[in-house]
C-alpha positions in Angstrom: -9.2 1.8 18.7 -6.1 2.3 16.6 -7.1 -0.6 14.3 -10.5 1.0 13.8 -8.9 4.3 12.8 -6.5 2.4 10.4 -9.5 0.5 8.8 -11.4 3.7 8.6 -8.6 5.5 6.8 -7.6 2.6 4.5 -11.0 1.2 3.6 -11.7 3.5 0.6 -8.5 2.6 -1.1 -8.7 0.1 -4.0 -6.4 -0.9 -6.8 -8.8 -3.1 -8.9 -12.4 -3.1 -9.9 -12.6 -6.9 -9.1 -13.2 -7.4 -5.3 -11.2 -10.6 -5.3 -8.1 -9.0 -6.9 -8.5 -6.0 -4.8 -8.7 -8.1 -1.6 -5.5 -9.9 -2.5 -3.7 -6.7 -3.5 -4.7 -4.9 -0.3 -3.6 -8.0 1.8 -0.2 -7.7 0.1 0.0 -4.0 0.7 -1.1 -4.3 4.3 1.4 -7.1 4.9 4.3 -5.0 3.6 3.1 -1.9 5.6 2.9 -4.1 8.7 6.4 -5.5 8.2 7.8 -2.0 7.7 6.1 -0.6 10.8 7.1 -3.7 12.9 10.7 -3.5 11.9 11.0 0.3 12.5 9.4 0.2 15.9 11.3 -3.0 16.9 14.7 -1.6 16.0 13.9 1.7 17.7 13.3 0.0 21.0 10.2 2.0 21.8 7.7 0.0 23.8 4.3 0.5 25.4 1.7 2.9 24.3 4.2 5.2 22.5 5.5 2.2 20.5 1.9 1.2 19.6 1.1 4.7 18.5 4.3 4.9 16.5 3.6 1.5 14.9 0.1 2.5 13.7 1.3 5.9 12.5 4.1 4.3 10.4 1.7 1.6 9.2 -0.9 4.1 7.9 1.7 6.3 6.2 3.5 3.3 4.6 0.2 1.8 3.5 -0.8 5.0 1.7 2.6 5.4 0.1 2.8 1.7 -1.0 -0.8 1.9 -2.3 0.1 5.0 -4.3 3.2 3.4 -5.8 1.2 0.2 -6.7 -1.5 2.4 -8.2 0.9 4.3 -10.4 2.6 1.0 -11.5 -0.8 -0.6 -12.4 -1.9 2.6 -14.3 1.4 2.5 -16.3 1.0 -1.2 -17.0 -2.6 -0.7 -18.1 -1.6 2.2 -20.4 1.2 0.1 -21.9 -1.1 -2.9 -22.5 -3.9 -0.7 -24.0 -1.5 1.3 -26.2 1.2 -1.3 -26.9 1.6 -0.3 -30.6 2.2 3.4 -29.7 4.6 2.4 -27.0 6.5 0.1 -29.3 6.7 2.7 -32.0 8.0 5.4 -29.5 10.7 3.0 -28.2 12.0 2.3 -31.7 
């Protein structure tokens, strides 16, 4: 049930228009979020249903935060690539 809620919350998020790039990026973001949640719950020593609930809560929150950071970095990168002359002039 918790995985269904996770998929329901995170499914509308996307970073790219291309489905292949988006699938790869979401797999990376999901893996990072999983690792963060796994390490936090593992080090806290909480087991059972409470540990599972804590894991999925941390995983959802970290997924959204990491997705937001990646989204901002990609937007900045696209802006720099599209306006490289203006960026170059403003740096000099």
